[in-house]
C-alpha positions in Angstrom: 2.4 -12.2 5.2 3.5 -11.9 8.8 3.3 -8.6 10.7 6.7 -7.1 11.5 5.6 -6.0 15.0 2.9 -7.8 17.0 1.7 -4.5 18.5 0.5 -3.3 15.1 -0.9 -6.6 13.8 -4.5 -5.3 14.3 -4.0 -1.8 13.1 -4.6 -1.4 9.4 -2.5 1.0 7.3 -5.6 2.3 5.6 -8.7 4.4 6.2 -12.0 4.8 4.4 -12.5 8.3 2.9 -15.2 9.9 0.7 -13.8 8.6 -2.6 -12.5 5.2 -1.5 -9.7 4.1 0.8 -6.4 5.9 1.7 -3.5 3.4 1.9 -0.3 4.3 3.7 2.8 2.7 2.1 6.6 2.7 2.7 8.2 1.9 -0.7 11.6 0.3 -1.2 12.7 0.7 -4.9 15.6 -1.3 -6.5 14.7 -4.4 -4.5 15.5 -7.9 -5.7 11.8 -8.7 -6.3 8.4 -7.1 -6.3 6.6 -8.0 -3.1 4.3 -6.9 -0.3 6.6 -7.2 2.7 4.3 -6.8 5.7 3.1 -4.2 8.1 5.3 -1.8 10.1 5.1 1.2 12.4 6.0 4.5 10.7 8.3 7.1 12.3 5.3 9.2 13.3 3.6 6.2 15.0 1.2 5.5 12.1 1.0 2.2 10.3 2.3 1.4 6.8 2.3 -1.4 4.4 5.9 -2.1 3.3 6.2 -2.7 -0.4 9.3 -3.5 -2.5 9.6 -3.1 -6.2 12.5 -3.8 -8.6 12.0 -0.5 -10.5 14.4 2.4 -10.0 13.1 5.6 -8.3 13.6 7.7 -11.5 10.9 9.3 -13.7 8.1 7.8 -11.7 9.1 4.2 -12.5 9.0 2.9 -8.9 5.6 4.6 -8.4 4.2 3.0 -11.6 5.5 -0.4 -10.4 3.9 0.1 -7.0 0.5 0.8 -8.6 0.8 -2.1 -11.0 1.8 -4.5 -8.2 -1.0 -3.5 -5.8 -3.6 -3.7 -8.6 -2.3 -7.1 -9.6 -2.1 -8.6 -6.1 -5.5 -7.3 -5.0 -7.2 -7.7 -8.4 -8.1 -4.1 -8.8 -8.1 -2.0 -12.0 -4.9 0.1 -12.2 -7.1 3.1 -12.9 -8.6 2.9 -9.4 -5.2 3.2 -7.7 -3.4 6.6 -7.6 -0.6 8.2 -5.5 -2.0 11.3 -3.8 1.0 12.2 -1.6 4.7 11.4 -1.5 5.4 10.9 -5.2 9.1 11.6 -4.5 9.3 10.1 -1.0 9.5 6.6 0.3 6.4 7.3 2.4 3.3 7.4 0.1 -0.4 7.9 0.5 -2.5 6.2 -2.2 -6.1 6.5 -3.0 -8.0 3.4 -4.1 -11.3 4.5 -5.5 -14.5 2.8 -4.6 -18.2 3.3 -4.3 -18.3 1.5 -1.0 -15.2 2.6 0.9 -15.8 0.6 4.1 -16.4 -2.6 2.3 -13.2 -2.1 0.3 -11.2 -1.2 3.4 -12.4 -4.4 5.1 -11.6 -6.5 2.1 -8.1 -5.0 1.7 -7.3 -5.4 5.4 -8.4 -9.0 5.2 -6.1 -9.6 2.2 -3.2 -7.9 3.9 -3.5 -10.0 7.0 -4.0 -13.3 5.1 -2.0 -13.0 1.9 -0.2 -9.7 1.6 
């Protein structure tokens, strides 16, 4: 996965927290395919992982597709991934639960840079 902007290539869209890792996402529903699309700068200057899903943004379908996609791509249990903010917005904050937040953050960042 190529970074969309070289200035943000080294800035992860995630941060360790007490219960795991917070991940910042910009979701595009009704896309032609499910995919991690790369890193981007957010309007407020933060970093986000751009994700596209084919599901429609109705009744939580796009959110469910987002959780399922991330769990599949990163080989995580779906129960460890939850949306904590932005359920009805394109900008979302997810919590990925872990007993070792820093190790998980490092692992996810490596996966994002290498494979998406």
